[in-house]
C-alpha positions as CSV (number, residue, x, y, z in Angstrom):
1,X,-24.8,6.1,1.2
2,X,-26.5,5.6,-2.1
3,X,-23.5,4.3,-4.0
4,X,-21.9,1.0,-3.0
5,X,-19.0,1.6,-0.5
6,X,-16.7,-0.5,-2.8
7,X,-17.4,1.9,-5.7
8,X,-16.8,4.9,-3.5
9,X,-13.5,3.4,-2.2
10,X,-12.5,2.7,-5.8
11,X,-13.2,6.3,-6.8
12,X,-11.4,7.7,-3.8
13,X,-8.4,5.5,-4.7
14,X,-8.3,7.0,-8.2
15,X,-8.3,10.5,-6.8
16,X,-5.4,9.5,-4.4
17,X,-3.5,8.0,-7.3
18,X,-3.6,11.5,-9.0
19,X,-2.2,13.1,-5.9
20,X,0.6,10.5,-5.5
21,X,1.5,10.9,-9.2
22,X,2.5,14.5,-8.5
23,X,5.2,13.4,-6.1
24,X,6.8,10.4,-8.0
25,X,10.4,10.8,-9.2
26,X,11.3,11.5,-12.8
27,X,12.7,8.4,-14.6
28,X,15.9,9.9,-15.8
29,X,19.7,10.1,-15.1
30,X,22.3,7.4,-14.6
31,X,20.2,5.7,-11.9
32,X,17.0,5.8,-14.0
33,X,16.4,2.1,-13.4
34,X,15.7,2.4,-9.7
35,X,13.3,5.3,-10.3
36,X,11.5,3.2,-13.0
37,X,11.3,0.3,-10.5
38,X,10.0,2.5,-7.7
39,X,7.3,4.0,-10.0
40,X,6.4,0.5,-11.3
41,X,5.8,-0.6,-7.7
42,X,3.5,2.3,-7.0
43,X,1.7,1.9,-10.3
44,X,0.9,-1.8,-9.7
45,X,-2.0,-0.3,-7.7
46,X,-3.7,-1.1,-4.5
47,X,-6.6,0.1,-2.4
48,X,-4.7,3.2,-1.2
49,X,-6.2,2.7,2.3
50,X,-3.5,4.4,4.3
51,X,-3.6,7.8,2.5
52,X,-7.4,7.4,2.4
53,X,-7.5,7.0,6.2
54,X,-5.2,9.9,6.6
55,X,-7.1,12.3,4.3
56,X,-10.5,11.4,5.8
57,X,-9.3,11.7,9.4
58,X,-7.8,15.1,8.5
59,X,-11.1,16.2,7.0
60,X,-13.1,14.8,10.0
61,X,-11.1,17.0,12.4
62,X,-11.8,20.0,10.2
63,X,-8.5,20.1,8.2
64,X,-8.9,22.2,5.0
65,X,-5.4,22.8,3.7
66,X,-5.0,20.1,1.1
67,X,-1.5,21.2,0.2
68,X,-0.2,20.3,3.7
69,X,-1.7,16.8,3.8
70,X,-0.8,15.7,0.2
71,X,3.0,15.1,0.7
72,X,2.2,12.9,3.7
73,X,-0.5,11.0,1.8
74,X,2.1,10.2,-0.9
75,X,4.8,9.4,1.6
76,X,2.6,6.9,3.5
77,X,1.9,5.0,0.3
78,X,5.6,5.0,-0.7
79,X,6.4,3.5,2.7
80,X,3.7,0.9,2.4
81,X,4.8,0.0,-1.2
82,X,8.5,-0.3,-0.1
83,X,7.4,-2.8,2.5
84,X,5.6,-4.8,-0.2
85,X,8.7,-4.7,-2.4
86,X,10.7,-6.3,0.4
87,X,7.9,-8.6,1.5
88,X,7.9,-10.3,-1.9
89,X,11.7,-10.9,-2.0
90,X,13.0,-14.5,-2.1
91,X,14.5,-14.1,1.3
92,X,11.1,-13.2,2.8
93,X,7.7,-14.3,1.3
94,X,9.2,-15.2,-2.1
95,X,6.2,-14.1,-4.2
96,X,6.5,-13.4,-7.9
97,X,3.0,-11.8,-8.2
98,X,1.6,-8.7,-6.6
99,X,-2.0,-7.5,-7.4
100,X,-2.1,-9.6,-10.6
101,X,1.2,-8.3,-11.9
102,X,4.9,-9.3,-11.5
103,X,6.3,-8.3,-8.2
104,X,9.1,-5.7,-8.3
105,X,11.9,-8.3,-7.9
106,X,10.4,-10.6,-10.5
107,X,10.2,-7.7,-13.0
108,X,13.6,-6.0,-12.3
109,X,15.7,-8.6,-10.5
110,X,16.3,-9.2,-6.9
111,X,19.0,-6.5,-6.4
112,X,16.8,-3.8,-8.0
113,X,13.8,-5.1,-5.9
114,X,15.8,-4.3,-2.8
115,X,17.0,-1.0,-4.0
116,X,13.5,0.1,-5.2
117,X,12.2,-0.6,-1.7
118,X,15.2,1.4,-0.2
119,X,14.5,4.2,-2.6
120,X,10.8,4.4,-1.8
121,X,11.5,4.5,1.9
122,X,14.0,7.3,1.7
123,X,12.0,9.2,-0.9
124,X,9.0,9.0,1.3
125,X,10.7,11.2,3.9
126,X,12.1,13.6,1.2
127,X,8.5,14.0,0.1
128,X,6.9,14.4,3.5
129,X,9.6,17.0,4.6
130,X,8.4,19.0,1.6
131,X,5.4,20.0,3.6
132,X,7.5,22.5,5.4
133,X,7.8,24.5,2.2
134,X,4.0,24.8,2.0
135,X,3.6,26.5,5.4
136,X,1.7,29.8,5.1
137,X,2.1,32.9,7.1
138,X,-1.1,32.3,9.2
139,X,-0.2,30.4,12.4
140,X,3.2,29.5,11.0
141,X,4.6,28.3,14.3
142,X,1.6,26.0,14.9
143,X,1.8,24.5,11.4
144,X,5.6,23.8,11.8
145,X,5.0,22.1,15.1
146,X,2.3,19.9,13.7
147,X,4.4,18.9,10.6
148,X,7.3,18.1,12.9
149,X,5.1,15.9,15.1
150,X,3.6,14.2,12.1
151,X,7.1,13.4,10.8
152,X,8.0,11.9,14.1
153,X,4.9,9.6,14.0
154,X,5.7,8.6,10.4
155,X,9.3,7.6,11.3
156,X,8.4,5.8,14.6
157,X,5.5,3.7,13.2
158,X,7.6,2.7,10.1
159,X,10.7,1.8,12.1
160,X,12.1,-0.6,14.6
161,X,9.4,0.2,17.1
162,X,6.7,-0.3,14.5
163,X,6.4,-2.0,11.1
164,X,10.0,-3.3,11.0
165,X,9.6,-4.8,14.5
166,X,6.6,-6.7,13.3
167,X,8.4,-7.9,10.2
168,X,11.3,-9.2,12.4
169,X,9.1,-11.2,14.7
170,X,7.1,-12.5,11.7
171,X,10.2,-13.8,10.0
172,X,11.5,-15.3,13.2
173,X,8.2,-17.1,13.8
174,X,8.4,-19.0,10.5
175,X,9.2,-22.7,10.8
176,X,8.7,-22.7,14.5
177,X,7.0,-25.9,15.8
178,X,3.2,-25.6,16.6
179,X,2.8,-24.2,20.1
180,X,5.9,-22.0,20.1
181,X,4.1,-19.1,18.4
182,X,1.6,-17.8,20.9
183,X,-1.4,-15.4,20.4
184,X,0.7,-12.7,22.1
185,X,3.3,-13.1,19.3
186,X,0.7,-13.0,16.6
187,X,-0.9,-9.9,18.1
188,X,2.6,-8.2,18.3
189,X,3.1,-9.0,14.6
190,X,-0.2,-7.7,13.6
191,X,0.0,-4.6,15.8
192,X,3.3,-3.6,14.3
193,X,3.6,-5.1,10.8
194,X,0.1,-4.0,9.8
195,X,-1.6,-1.8,12.3
196,X,1.3,0.6,13.0
197,X,1.1,2.2,9.5
198,X,-2.7,2.6,9.7
199,X,-2.3,4.2,13.2
200,X,0.3,6.4,11.6
201,X,-2.0,7.4,8.8
202,X,-4.9,8.4,11.0
203,X,-2.7,10.0,13.7
204,X,-1.0,12.2,11.1
205,X,-4.3,13.3,9.7
206,X,-5.5,14.2,13.2
207,X,-2.3,16.0,14.1
208,X,-2.1,18.1,11.0
209,X,-5.8,19.1,11.5
210,X,-5.0,20.3,15.0
211,X,-6.6,17.5,17.1
212,X,-5.9,17.4,20.8
213,X,-3.4,14.9,22.4
214,X,-6.3,12.9,23.8
215,X,-8.0,12.8,20.4
216,X,-4.8,11.6,18.8
217,X,-4.5,8.8,21.3
218,X,-8.1,7.7,20.6
219,X,-7.3,7.8,16.9
220,X,-4.2,5.6,17.5
221,X,-6.4,3.0,19.2
222,X,-8.9,3.1,16.4
223,X,-6.1,2.6,13.9
224,X,-4.7,-0.3,16.0
225,X,-8.1,-2.1,15.9
226,X,-8.5,-1.5,12.2
227,X,-5.1,-2.9,11.6
228,X,-5.7,-6.0,13.7
229,X,-9.1,-6.6,12.0
230,X,-7.5,-6.0,8.5
231,X,-4.7,-8.5,9.1
232,X,-6.9,-11.2,10.6
233,X,-9.1,-10.8,7.5
234,X,-5.9,-11.2,5.4
235,X,-5.1,-14.4,7.2
236,X,-8.6,-15.6,6.5
237,X,-8.4,-14.7,2.8
238,X,-5.1,-16.6,2.5
239,X,-7.1,-19.7,3.2
240,X,-10.5,-18.9,1.7
241,X,-9.6,-16.5,-1.1
242,X,-8.6,-17.2,-4.7
243,X,-5.5,-16.3,-6.6
244,X,-7.5,-14.6,-9.3
245,X,-9.4,-12.3,-7.0
246,X,-6.5,-11.5,-4.7
247,X,-4.0,-11.0,-7.5
248,X,-1.3,-13.0,-5.7
249,X,-0.9,-16.6,-4.7
250,X,-3.0,-17.8,-1.8
251,X,-1.7,-20.4,0.7
252,X,1.6,-18.6,1.2
253,X,1.3,-18.8,5.0
254,X,1.0,-22.6,4.8
255,X,3.9,-22.7,2.2
256,X,6.1,-20.7,4.6
257,X,5.0,-22.7,7.7
258,X,3.5,-19.7,9.4
259,X,1.4,-19.9,12.5
260,X,-1.4,-17.3,12.0
261,X,-4.4,-16.0,13.9
262,X,-6.5,-18.5,12.0
263,X,-4.4,-21.5,12.8
264,X,-4.5,-20.6,16.5
265,X,-8.2,-19.9,16.9
266,X,-9.9,-21.5,13.9
267,X,-11.7,-19.9,10.9
268,X,-15.1,-19.3,12.6
269,X,-13.6,-17.6,15.7
270,X,-11.3,-15.5,13.5
271,X,-14.3,-14.3,11.5
272,X,-16.1,-13.3,14.7
273,X,-13.1,-11.5,16.1
274,X,-12.8,-9.4,12.9
275,X,-16.4,-8.2,13.5
276,X,-15.8,-7.6,17.2
277,X,-12.6,-5.6,16.8
278,X,-14.0,-3.6,13.8
279,X,-17.1,-2.7,15.8
280,X,-15.0,-1.4,18.6
281,X,-13.1,0.8,16.2
282,X,-16.5,2.2,14.9
283,X,-17.7,2.8,18.4
284,X,-14.6,4.8,19.4
285,X,-14.8,6.7,16.1
286,X,-18.3,7.8,17.0
287,X,-17.0,9.5,20.1
288,X,-14.8,11.9,18.2
289,X,-15.7,15.4,17.0
290,X,-16.6,15.4,13.3
291,X,-17.7,11.7,13.4
292,X,-21.0,12.8,12.0
293,X,-19.5,14.7,9.1
294,X,-19.2,13.2,5.6
295,X,-15.6,12.2,6.3
296,X,-16.5,10.6,9.6
297,X,-19.4,8.7,8.1
298,X,-17.2,7.5,5.3
299,X,-14.5,6.3,7.8
300,X,-17.2,4.2,9.6
301,X,-18.4,2.8,6.3
302,X,-14.8,2.0,5.3
303,X,-14.1,0.1,8.5
304,X,-17.3,-2.0,7.8
305,X,-16.3,-2.6,4.2
306,X,-12.8,-4.0,5.2
307,X,-14.3,-6.9,7.2
308,X,-16.3,-8.2,4.2
309,X,-13.7,-7.6,1.5
310,X,-12.6,-10.5,-0.7
311,X,-9.2,-9.1,-1.7
């Protein structure tokens, strides 16, 4: 690619921001404050990786109906943002900064931080369900089945068998003595807290584009590897990064007495594992139909970019 991948990712994120904006709630009525807090949380920004993975996977498998994918792109970012609202709460990571701005609870108070997260989670499903209203006459039954299946994946990966499960084990692992938190525990946390929603993004893109069951399973494994590599890199950046670049305090894992991938295997081994897992994801991606398309090439470039990012 002629342009730097970081610039392309930034431009893609801006385009996704415009899509998400169409689905945000109006800040009005007696409960206006929670809508304002929800929208503030979204507008704080971010890389928009999950909707990006969804959109490009959809395009890689030949999906062309943008109207169908857009509600799910907005929904996945709302769910991701809700998790950050709650992550930052005093009862969890207790962070007052998010992407260089005040976190939601720091801006609106703890109670509204909780409610904004609740609102984003619920509104995400209201938004995704709206895809049913966009089903056309052509292959109507097939589209409905695909949307229903996509909704099931979205719910499962965000719930008690996915992201919430990872959050639970992450919290329960804090303050445990060295040696009590094993690599199996860390992998469970990463697989569920981080990877599950990347899996969800890519699986939904594949499902809505009509991918086969086997292809969806391959996409799920790719998402799992991307999520693991992404979270290991996050653990690395918590040690090696700077507050200014990351837009949030570094060293929070140490502050919260967390055992991480890095504390178990060391910094050098963690860096090597990020490369190994990411390469496995790229190799599996290359086996899928459409991997040589512009969307497929972009996905491979994006995976490579994530292992060298500094934020």
